N, C-alpha and C positions, 0 to 999 in steps of 0.2 A: 712265698713258698720256697722250700729248699731247691737248689739247683739240680738240673737233670744230671744223671751220672753217665759217664763214658768209660767203657772198659777198653783199655789200650792193650791189645795183644801184639807184642813186639819182641823179636829175638833179643836176648840179653847175654850173649856169650862174653864171659870175662876176658879182658885184654883186647877187645875190639871196640869200635866206636858205637856199637849198638846201644849200650846203657845210656850214654850221653845223649844220643839222638832221641831215645824214648823220653828222657827227662825233659828235653827241650820241647818236644811235641806236647807233653802233658802240661808244661808250664804255659804254653801258648793257648792250649785248649781252655785252660782256666782263666788266664788273664785277658786274652783277646776275645774269646768266644763266650765265656761265662758259664762253662760247664764245671762239674766236679769230676775229676779224672782219677781213675785207678790204673796203675801200671802193673800188669801181670808179671810177677817174678817167677822164674823157672824153679818152682818148688815141687819136687816130686814126692815129698813125704805125705803120708796119709793124713796127718794132722793139718799140714799146710794146705793140701787140696780142699779139705772139708771146711776149715776155718777161714781160709782166705779166698782162693780162686773160685770154688764152687759158690760160695756165699756172694761174692762180688758179681759173678755172672748172673746169679738169680736176681740181684737188685738192679742190674744195669739197664739203662734205657737205650743206649746205643753202643755199638761194637765197632771199633776201628781195628782192622786187621792189617798188619804189615808183614809181608812174606819176604824175609831176607834170604839171600842166596846161601846155599849149603853145598854139600858134596856133589861132585860131578857124577851123572848117571852114564850108563853104557852108551846111550844114544847121543851123547855130547851135551845134552841139557843138564841142568842142575835141579836137585830137589830143593824144596823150601824148608821152613822151620817146622819140624815135626810137632813140637809142643804147641806152637801157635795153631796148627791145623787141628789139634785135639780141642783147643779152646773154641775154634771156629765151629766144630761139630756141635758142641754144647750150646753155643749161641744160636745156631740154626735151629736146634731142637726147641729152645726156649722162645723162638720167634722174635729175637731181638733184631732191630734194624742194623744191618751190616754195611760198613763202608770199607772195601778191600783195596789194598795197594800191594803191588808185587814188583820186586827188583828185577831189572832186565837180566835175562839169563836163566831165570827159574822157569821150569817147564810149565807152559800155559795150561790152566785148568787141571793141573795135577792135584792129587789128594782131594781134600774136601771141597775145594773150589769147583772141581768137576762134578762132584756129587750134587752140590746146591746150585749148579749152573751160574756161578758167580763170575761176573766180568770185572776182574781187578784192573785198577788204574796203574799203568806201568810207571816206574821211576828209574832213572839211569844214573843219577849222581846222588849219593847219600847225603852230601852236604846240602842239597836242595830239598831233601825229603820233608823237613818241617814246613817249608813254604808250600809244597805240593799238598800236604795233608790239610793245613789250615785253610788254604784257598778253597779246597773242595768242601770242607766243613762249612765255611761261610756261604758257599753257593747253596748248600742244602738248607741253611738257615734262611737265605733270601727267598728260596723257592717255597718255604713253608713245610718242607718234608721233615726237617728237624726243628726242634724248639727247646730252649732252655727251661721253659715253663711246663715241665712234665716230669712225672715220677712213675715208675713201675711199682706202685705202692697203694695200699689202702690205708686211710688215716682216720682215727677216731677223733671226733669232736669232743669238747669238754663242756660246752654250754648246753645244758639239757633243754629239751622241749617238753612242756607239760601239757597234757590234754586230759579232759574229763569226759567220760562216756558212761552210759548205763550198762550194767552187767546183771545177768540173771544169776541169783544165788542158788545154792543146793536145794533150798526149800521152795524154790519157784518164785520168790519175791525179787523185785527189781531194786537195785541199789546203784548209787553213783560210784564210779571208780576213778581214781586219779592215776594216770599213767605217766611215767617218766621215761623219755626216749632220748637216745644219743645218736646224732648223725654219724654215719660212716661214709666217707667220701673216697671216690676213685680219683687219684691224682693224675692218671694218664690222659693225654690229650686226644688219643684216638681209640684206644683199646678198651672195650667193655670187660669188666670183671664178671666171670660167670661161675655158677655153682658156689656161691658164697654162703658159708655156714658159720653160725655164731655159737660160742660156748663161754660159760663161766668156768674157769679152770681152778681158781683158788678163792677161798673166802677166809679172810683173816680178821678175827675179832680183836681190835686194838685195845679194848679195855681189859680183856682177859689174857691177851697175848697168844691165844690159841688159834690154830687153823681149823675151820669147820669142814668136815668131809663132804665132798660133792662128787656125784657121778657124772660121767661124760654124757651129755644129752644136748640136743640142738635147742637153741633159744628161738623165740618167735620174733620175726621182723614185723614192723608196723604195717598193718593193713593186709596181711596175708598169713595163711597157715602153711604155706609152702616153705620148707626149711632151707632150701638152697635157692637163692635169688640172684638176679642179675643187677649189677650196678653200672650204669652207662658211663662212657668216658666223660670225665669232669662232672659226673653226677653224684648223687648221694641217696642213700636209703636210711630209714630210721630203724634203730634197734631198740626193742622194748627191754629196758633194763629192769625196772621194778614197777609195782603198782601198789596202791593202798585203797582200802574201801572207805568211802566218805563216812564221817561221824562214827567210826569204829576205832578201837584201840590201835595205836600205831604199829603196823606190821608190814614190812616190805616183802612183797611176793614176787618171785621170778615167774616168767612165762616160758616154760619149756614145752616143746611139742612132744608129748608122751601120752601113752595109754596106760601108764602105771604110776601110781603115787610113789613107788620105790625109786623112781628116777627123777622125781620132782626135786629140784634144789630146795634146801630148807628155807623157810621164811625167816626174815630178820626182824627181831624185836628192837625196841629202842636201844641205840648204841652207835658206835663208830666202827666202820668196817673198811678194809681195803679189799677190793674185788679185782681179780685178774681175768680179763676177757681176751678171747682169741677169735679172729676171723680167718678161716681157711678159704682158699679159692682154687679152682681148677687151673687158673693161668696167672695168678699173682702170688707173691710170697705171703706167708702167714703174717698177719698183723696182730700184735699183742699190745695190751694197754692195761695199766693199773689205774683204777678209779677209786677215789675215797667217797664213801657214802655215809652221811650222818642222818640218822633217824631220830627225830625229836619227840616231844611229848604228845603232839597231835598228829592226826592222820595226814595233814597237809604239810608237815614239817620234814621234808626230805631235801638235803643239800648234796650235790655231787660236785666234786672238784678233783684236781690232780694232786696226788700225794706229794708232799715236799721232798725235794731231792730226787 
């Protein structure tokens, strides 16, 4: 599995030692501790915030907060880094595990640290800061509070699971149906993903080169008609992708939870298609995946794979 992500929130004023310290901490977090590290750059543009900082915060598993000393306040203390405190506020809202450090002289529990009741670990010499941070991170790893084997992420499987069950047809007769399901896994080691909804967003017919129109409607999870489900930490649930009716002409049917045929995604005849799926969650980033579906000459000839490239 990919490495856990650490968001490093650290002052980066040009002309000071802060950028070099941030790079050294990030290097050691990756090389010595095994994490993937993102250094937050002081980018105040709307595009930079949306494309970089907000997105990286949403994906982060852990948040290392370093509060460097800034201007002196009237009471003789100093304020900390305003931009880092803003990132701390977002990390707290997203419920990311936070490890805070504060330079000696910064007003204790000022700003967001006071709001979240965070007890920052003090440091007195900037040259020692990389050692202080790495030693504390290693302590968290030894205790089991942190792990590199986690991701704040939902992941689609590729290997389908095929099941056959009886189904009641419109005329009241019973037929056998073949269901193709894909596992969706929660990669986080502690947090359950809640209110997970599944959608097919796009259907592309590779033989005609055309996109097939599809309305937004919730798809069915295996074993339940509840559209929004829970996926336990390190657990998985099965998403019903398509089904076919045994001994009938090949036709891939979606399973949407709907009371109107106008919202039912179109059935897929023999052919090759690329399908774009999305899983939204109340507390996890949206997961998206393209899957290639090949429907053959028979009802039981359905292959699912990842599109090349």
